[in-house]
N, C-alpha and C positions, 0 to 999 in steps of 0.2 A: 779894346779887343773883345770879341764875343765869339761864341761857337767854337768851332775847331782850331781856330787860330790863337785862343786864349792859352796861355801857359797853364799847364797842369789839368788841362781839359781834353778828354777823348772825344767828347761828342757835344752836341749843341746842349743848351740848358734844358730843352725839353725832353731829352733822353735821360737826363740826371735828375728829374724832378723828384723821386722817391727818397732821396738822400736825407734831406733835412728832416723829414719826420723821424727817421730811423736814428738821426743823431739827438734829436731832442728826446727820444724815447729813451736812448742809452744814457742820456745825462739825467733823466728823471730816475731811471733804475739804480745809477750810482748814488744820487742824492739818498734814495731810499734806504740802500745799503749802508752809507754813512750814518744816516740816522739810526739804523738799528744798531750798528756797532757802538756808536756813542750812548745810545740808550743801554746797551749791555753793560758799559762800563759803571752805570749807576749801581746796579744790582751786584756786580763783582765787588766794587768798593763797599756796600752795604754788607754783604754776607762775608767778606774777609775777616773782620773781628770775631765773628762767631765760628769759623772754621779753624782758626789757629789762634795761638798765643802770640804775644807781642815779639817773642825771640823767633817764632817760626814764620812770621807774617811775610818777610821778604822770599822765603823758599817757596812758600805755598803759592804766592803770587806769581812769581817766576814760573813755577811748574805749570799753573793753569795757563798762563800766556803762552809758554812753549807748546803745550798740548794743543792749544787752539791753532797755532801756526801749523804745527805738525798735521793737524787734520785738514787744513786748507791746502797742503802741497799736493796730496793725491788728488783732490778735485781739480786743481788747476792743470795738472798733467793730464787729466782725463780730457780736458778741453782742447789740449794742444792740436791734436790731429785736425780739428776743425780749422785752424788757422791757415793750412795748407789745402783746404777742400776747394773744389771748383767754385762753390758759391762765394767763398771768401776772395777769391781772386777776381770774381766779376764785380763785386761790391766794394773793393777797396777804394779809398778816398783819394789817396795820392797816385795819380796815374797821368803820366805826361811824359815829355821828351827827358831822357836821363833819369827817371824815377824807375829803379829796378822792380820787377815783379817778384813773387816767391820763388820762381825758378831761377832767379839771378840774371835774368835777361833785362836789358833796358829797353824802354818802349821805342826808343830811337833805332835800335837795332832790328826792329820788327819790319 
């Protein structure tokens, strides 16, 4: 099955040609972020003995990790409105019969 008859496809492959480069770019950015995170752990582990004594090390490590996650929450919430934007609805990957859109309607109902 190809084109409009294929499950999960709204249009012919020619209409969806730009999706693969965006997916590859997204995966590359994710890998870069993971590389940065794992690289930061090296510095965290190296500086921890200098920042605290052996009896305080767990508390300082937990505080640093907690503050890092707490800083990420506002950034994530800042990006939530974009998930429901018109551009996100236009470029969503899963779109086909029975797949709900962000408005809650199924494409079979349209």
